[in-house]
N, C-alpha and C positions, 0 to 999 in steps of 0.2 A: 508419645512424645510430648514433653511439657510445652505449653503455649501460654503466653501472656496476652490476655484480652484487654484491649483499651477501648473505652467508650468513645464512640464517634465524636462526641462533643469535645473531647480532649485532644483530638488529633493535631490541632494547630500548634501545640506545644512542641511537637516533633518537627513539623514542617510549617513554619509561619507563612501566612497568606501574604503574597506579594501584591503590589499595586495592580489594579485592574488593567488589563492589556487586551484590546480587541483584535490585535494581530494574531492570526492563528498559524500553527505549524503542524506537521504530521504528528499524530498521536501514537504511531507505531514506528519502530525501526523496520525497514523493509528492504530485503535484498533487491538490488536494481532500482532503489529509490532515486528520484531525479533531482534531489536537492543540489547536487554538484553541477548539474547541467542547466539549471534554471536560467543562468545568465545567457546561455545560447538559445534555449527554448523561447524565452520571453521576446526575443527578437522577431518571432513569428506571430505574436499576438496581433490579431487584425481588428482590434476594437476601436481604433482611433477615429475611423470615418463614420462610426455610429451605425453602419449598415449591418454589421454582425452583432446580434443581440442575444445569441444563445451559445451555450457551451456544452459539449458532450465528451465524456471520458469513459469509454466502454471497457477499459482495463484499469480501473482506478488504483488498485494496489494501495500503497501508502499515501497517495494523494498529494504529493509535493506540488505538482502543477495545479491541481484543483485549488489547494489552499492559497497558492500565490495569486491565482485569478480572483478568488473570493476576497483577498486582502486589497486588491487593486481596482476591481471593477464591480459595478452594480448592474448585472445583466438581467434580462427579462426571465430567462429560463435556463436551468442547469440540470443536466442529466448525468448520473454516474452509475456504472454497473460493474459487476465482476461475477465470475462463476464460483468464487470462493465463498461458500455459504457463511462461514464463521466471520469472515471479513465484513461482508455486507450486513450481517446481523449486528456487528459492533458499530458500524456507521449509523444504523437505524436506532440502536439503543442510545447512542450519544445524542441523537436528535430528539428522541421521543421520551426517554426515561433517565435524564441526566442525574436527577437527585438520587435515585436508587443506585445507579451505577457508581457515583462518587462515594456513597456510603460503603458499598461493598469493597471498593478499591482501597479506601482508607483502612478498613478492617484488616485486609490482607497486608497492606504496607506496614502497619504498625505491629502486626504480629511478626512479620518476616524479619524486620530490621533488628529485633531484639533477640533473635536466635543465633546460636553459634553455627559454625560451618556445617557440621554434621546434621544439626537440627534443621537448618535451612534446606539441605539437600533432601531430607525426608519430607519436609513440608512441600517443597517444589514437586517432588515425585507424586505426592498425594494429589496436588492440584492438577498435574498433568494427566494423571489417571482419571480424575473427575471430568476434565475437559473432554477427553476421548470418549468417556461414557456418554456425555451429553451430545457429542457429535453423532453418535449412533442411536441412542435411545431418548434423547432429550425432547421434551415437548415445548410448545410455545411458551408455557409458563416458566421455563428455565432459561429463556433467551437473555435475560439481564445477567444472570449468573454466568452464562457462557461467554458473554461479552466481557465481563469483568475478569474471567479467567484468561481470555485471550490477551488482554492488556497485561495482566500480571505475568503470564508466561513470556510474552514478548519483552518485557522489561527486565526479566531475570534470567532468561535462557542464554545460551552461548551465542555471542555475536548478534543477538536480536533477530535470529533467523526464524522464519516460519517455513517449516519443512514437514511434509508428511510422507509416510511410506506408501507402498502400493495399496494397502488396505485403507488408506485415508487417515491413519492415526498420526497425530503430532508426535515426533520422536526426537526432538532436540534436547540435549542434556542441559543442566543448569550452568549458567555462567559464573563469573567470580567477582561480581560487582559488590563493593563494600556497602554502599547506602543507595540503592536504586530508588529513584522517584517513581513509584508505581502509580500514584494518583497526582497528576499534574492538573490540579483543580482549575486554575485560571484558564489554561489552554482548553481544557475540555468544555468548560462553560462557554467560552467564546466560540468554539467549534459548534456546539449545540445551537447557539443563536444563529450562526451563519448557515447551518444546514436546514433551517426551517423551510426554506424555499427551494431546496434541492430535491429532485426526484432521485430516489435511491432504489435500485432493483437488482436482484440476483438473477442475471440472465446472461446468455451468450451474447457476444458483441454484435452479432447480426441483428438482434432485436432492436438495436438502437436506430435502425433504418427508419422506423416510424417517427422518430423524434427529429431526425436530421433533415434540414432543408437548406435553402440558399442563404439563410440568415445565421447559419451555425458554423462555429469553429470546433473542429473535432481533433482531439489528440489521442492517438493510439500508442500505448506502451505495452505491447504483448510480451509474453515470456520470450526472453532472448534466445536466439539460435546459438548453441554452443560454439565457441570459436576454436575449440580443440576437441579431439575425440574423448578426452578425459574430463572435460568441463561439463559434467552431466547433471549439474544442479538444475532440475526442472520442476521440482515438486512443491510448488505453491499449493497445488491441488493434486489429486491422484490422476488427473487427466493430463497427458503429455501433449505439448504443442510442437509437433514435428514439422518437417519441411513441407509436407502436404498442406498442413494447416497454415503455414506461413504464406503459401501460394494462394490459398482460399482467402486469406485476409487481404492480400494484394488485389485480388479480383473484387473484393468488397469495396476497397478503396476506390477502384476504378468506377464502381457503380455509384458511389456517393459523390465522386468527382463530377459525374454527369448531372447531379442535382445542384451543382455550383456551390457546394459547401467548401469551406477552407479546411484543409487537412494537413496534419503533421504526424509522422510516424517515427518512432525511435526504435533502433535495434542494434545488435552487435555488428561489428565490422569483421567479416571473415578474413579480410586481407591482413588482419593482425597476425594470423598464423599461416596463411597461404595467399600470396599476392595474386595468384591466378584464379582465386575463387570469386566469381562474379555473380553469385547467387542473387543477392539483392539488387545489384546493378541490372540484372536481367529482368527480374519480376517487377521492378519499379522503373523500367526503362522510360516510361511515359512521363515520369515526374523528376523533380530536382533532388539530387542527393548531395548532402554536405557531410564531410567527415570532421568530427570535432574531438578534441582531446578530452579524455576522462580518466578517472583513477579507479581501478578495480579494487574495491574495498573488502570484499568477502572471498576468501580462498583459504582452504585448509593448509596450503603451502604458502608461507609468508613471502617466499621468493617470487611467487607468481602474482603477487599484488604489485600494482604500479601503474604507470601511464600506458594507456591504450587509446585507440580511436573508436568512436561509436558513430552510428549513422543517424542523421536527421533527414528525413525524406519529406518533401512537401509538394503540393500540387499548385503552388503559387509562388 
């Protein structure tokens, strides 16, 4: 497949550098991202009295709430985690290896945008194959490449999904974007700067217990419980988050509530499809439950997209 190689130094001719902006936004599109619910979630931020000086987000995902807090507050300590190895690797590379990452992203961006549709598809499939190879056989030396591939695939795949099959392989087809911005340099540099003081770990959410104390605000955004029998998009990782795990999380929330931490949890509202389904009302009966309006953005059936309610659960 023919490819046009552009020197990294010449990349600004294709995407001119904008004015510096220290406000950060998510660097990935993420199914279930909380951008549309920030207006509701920020009402729970408990930082005004200065007693809460720490923040923990043990299911960080695309990080919409994390970045909102980084934009608005200067906290003493911040902890983020996820069990998605590739996601956490990308956060770490943005923090620790921003120059190399930007160079790789510009190389892919300026190659991709000059290809025709069929060449783009072949290039995309080549990069997807390479990403899956690195997921299985990659060493630490390939972490920068793996992070660049994750961003490239996220920016060029269908609907910006991150989905893996049961073997853990990324399997989303290419999208149809005309000129995707694969390297959002200003945002990535600003994120890198703000992540310097953030603890980033690839761990199960329960490991956050050692960080959480009475000075901590904790936001849990676990994989959502499907609201219908056919709504089975659960594959951010090859590990499924079933009802038993939802109950385990509720018990963990009870445990950190005893530490006097401030806690907010988001999840789907089963009453969207069954008004008598009290699953979350039961397992979070000791806490406050608020139903807020949201828009379902990702669904293979366009008629199934639209207004629904989601849950915001808090212990204060």
